[in-house]
N, C-alpha and C positions, 0 to 999 in steps of 0.2 A: 715270691713277689715280683711283679713285672717292673721293668725299667720305667722311669718317668718319661713322659713325652718330650720330644726334642723341640716341639713347636706347640704353642697354645694360641688358638684363634678365639677372640672374644667377640660375641655378638650381643649388643644391647638391644633388647626387643620388648615391644608392648603391642600385643594383639594386631599384628600386621600380616596380611595374607601371604606375602612373598617369602616368609621364613621357610616354608617347605621347599620351595625352589632353591633358595640359597643353600639350605642344608644339603640337598641332593647334589648340587654342583660342588660344594666344598668337600663333601665326603668322597666324591669321585676323583678329585684332583689331589687331595691330601693323602699321604700314605698312612700306614698303620702306626707310625711313630708320632702322629700329631693328634691333638685333642681339640674339640670345639667346646668352649664354655659359653653357655647362653645365660646372660644376666637378664632376668626377666621380671617384668612387673605386669602380671596377668593372672588369669585362671590357670593354675598348674595342671589341671586335668587335660585341658585342651592342648597345652604345650607338649605334654608327654605323648599325646596322640599324634601330633605333627611330627615329633622326633621319630617315633616308631614308623610312621608312614614313609618318612624320608630314608629309612634304612639305618638310622642311628642306633648304636649300641651303647650300653652304659659305660663301656671303656672308652669309647671315642667321643661321646657327647655327654657333657655334664650340664645339669640345669641348676642354676643358682637363683633362688627366688629373692629378688631384691625387696619387693613390696607387693603383697597380694591384696592390699586394701584398695578397692576400686575407686574410693574417694580421694586417693592420694595422687598428686600430679606426677607424671613420669619425668624423671630427670636423667637424661641420657648420659651425661658426664659422670654422675654418681654410679649408674649401672656399669659403665665402662671401667671405672676405677675399682669397684668391687669385683668385677670379673677378672681383672688383671691380678688383684690380690689373691683370688682363689685359684689362679692358673698354676699348673704343676710343672711347666717347663722351666729348666734352669735359666737364671737371668744372666 
């Protein structure tokens, strides 16, 4: 079993085009001991495609679906809190 990450970066996201650029930048500057948790309210299929295109792997980028109902309003603070709860880095 691999060691837990030393740093977790939480990104609250809902269908915004700059996620691919943000992921590419973060993956380039964060070392292999960090993880990115995306707390998302969106279509999960398109999100996985964005993560793969940015070079994210399952070990480094985890996707947490906060709410996939398109009729539900996006609440950024809720997404951030759930992302922090799911993060694996020690507190």
